[in-house]
C-alpha positions in Angstrom: 0.0 0.0 0.0 2.8 2.4 0.8 4.5 1.7 -2.5 1.4 2.5 -4.5 0.9 5.8 -2.6 4.5 6.8 -3.2 4.2 6.2 -6.9 0.9 8.2 -7.2 2.4 11.0 -5.2 5.6 11.1 -7.3 3.5 11.1 -10.5 1.4 14.0 -9.2 4.5 16.0 -8.3 6.1 15.3 -11.7 2.9 16.3 -13.5 2.8 19.5 -11.5 6.4 20.3 -12.5 5.7 19.8 -16.1 2.7 22.1 -16.0 4.6 24.7 -14.1 7.5 24.4 -16.5 5.2 25.0 -19.4 3.8 28.1 -17.9 7.2 29.6 -17.1 8.4 28.9 -20.7 5.3 30.5 -22.2 6.1 33.8 -20.5 9.8 34.1 -21.6 10.9 36.7 -19.2 7.8 37.1 -17.0 7.1 40.8 -17.7 3.9 42.2 -16.5 2.6 44.6 -19.2 -1.2 44.6 -18.9 -1.8 47.2 -21.7 0.7 45.8 -24.2 0.3 42.9 -26.7 4.1 42.4 -26.6 7.0 44.0 -24.7 10.7 43.2 -24.1 13.7 44.5 -22.3 16.7 43.4 -24.5 20.4 43.5 -23.7 23.0 44.6 -26.3 23.9 40.9 -27.0 20.2 40.2 -27.9 19.4 38.3 -24.7 16.0 39.0 -23.2 15.8 40.3 -19.6 12.0 40.0 -19.4 9.2 40.0 -21.9 5.6 39.4 -22.8 4.3 38.2 -26.1 7.9 37.8 -27.5 8.9 34.5 -28.9 12.6 35.2 -29.8 15.2 37.9 -30.2 18.1 37.4 -32.5 21.1 39.6 -33.1 22.4 38.7 -36.6 25.2 41.3 -37.0 26.5 44.4 -35.3 23.5 46.5 -34.1 20.9 44.4 -36.1 18.1 42.7 -34.1 14.9 40.9 -35.1 12.3 40.6 -32.4 9.8 37.8 -33.1 6.4 38.3 -31.5 3.6 35.8 -30.8 2.0 34.7 -34.1 -1.5 35.8 -33.0 -0.3 39.4 -33.0 -1.0 41.1 -36.4 2.0 43.4 -36.7 0.5 45.1 -39.8 -2.0 46.7 -37.5 0.3 47.8 -34.7 2.5 50.8 -33.9 5.6 49.4 -32.2 7.7 51.7 -30.0 11.3 51.2 -29.1 13.6 53.2 -26.7 17.3 52.7 -26.1 19.0 52.0 -22.9 21.3 54.9 -21.9 24.7 54.6 -20.3 28.0 56.4 -20.8 28.8 54.3 -23.9 25.8 55.2 -26.0 24.7 58.8 -25.3 24.9 59.6 -29.0 23.3 56.3 -30.2 20.2 56.2 -32.3 17.6 53.5 -32.5 15.4 52.7 -35.5 12.7 50.1 -36.0 11.0 48.8 -39.1 7.6 47.2 -38.3 6.6 46.5 -42.0 6.1 42.8 -42.7 8.1 41.2 -44.2 11.2 43.4 -44.6 14.7 43.1 -45.9 16.1 41.9 -42.6 13.5 40.0 -40.7 10.8 37.4 -41.4 7.1 37.7 -40.8 6.1 38.2 -37.2 9.5 40.0 -36.5 10.2 43.6 -35.9 13.6 44.9 -37.1 15.5 47.0 -34.6 18.7 48.8 -35.6 21.1 50.4 -33.1 22.7 52.8 -35.6 26.1 51.1 -35.7 26.3 50.1 -32.0 25.1 47.1 -30.1 22.8 48.7 -27.5 20.1 47.5 -25.1 16.6 48.6 -25.9 13.0 48.3 -24.8 10.3 47.4 -27.3 6.6 47.7 -26.7 3.8 46.7 -29.1 0.6 48.4 -27.6 
């Protein structure tokens, strides 16, 4: 009887971990942005600090990033906003985005972000 109880308990705990793991993965960085469809805080190397509605960020060459959003977001009807992170190394940096789909740099469901010749961290919001 004890062996059967232990097996059932272990199975329940394992199932709970799998469900919890899925929920954590679905919210890449765990950002809370109740009025945004997608948002991300991105480091200069392209790694995501926290996000919502963002599937992936890839840096494919110096200062060039593609931010992939959830496929249920229609980027053709959005107005993405990006701001750069400031520190002593990028006070004169610029940040440009191209939300048109598709474009010369990124695939469908991706927003192109260009750091004007410098790898810079940035925030992206898709309201």
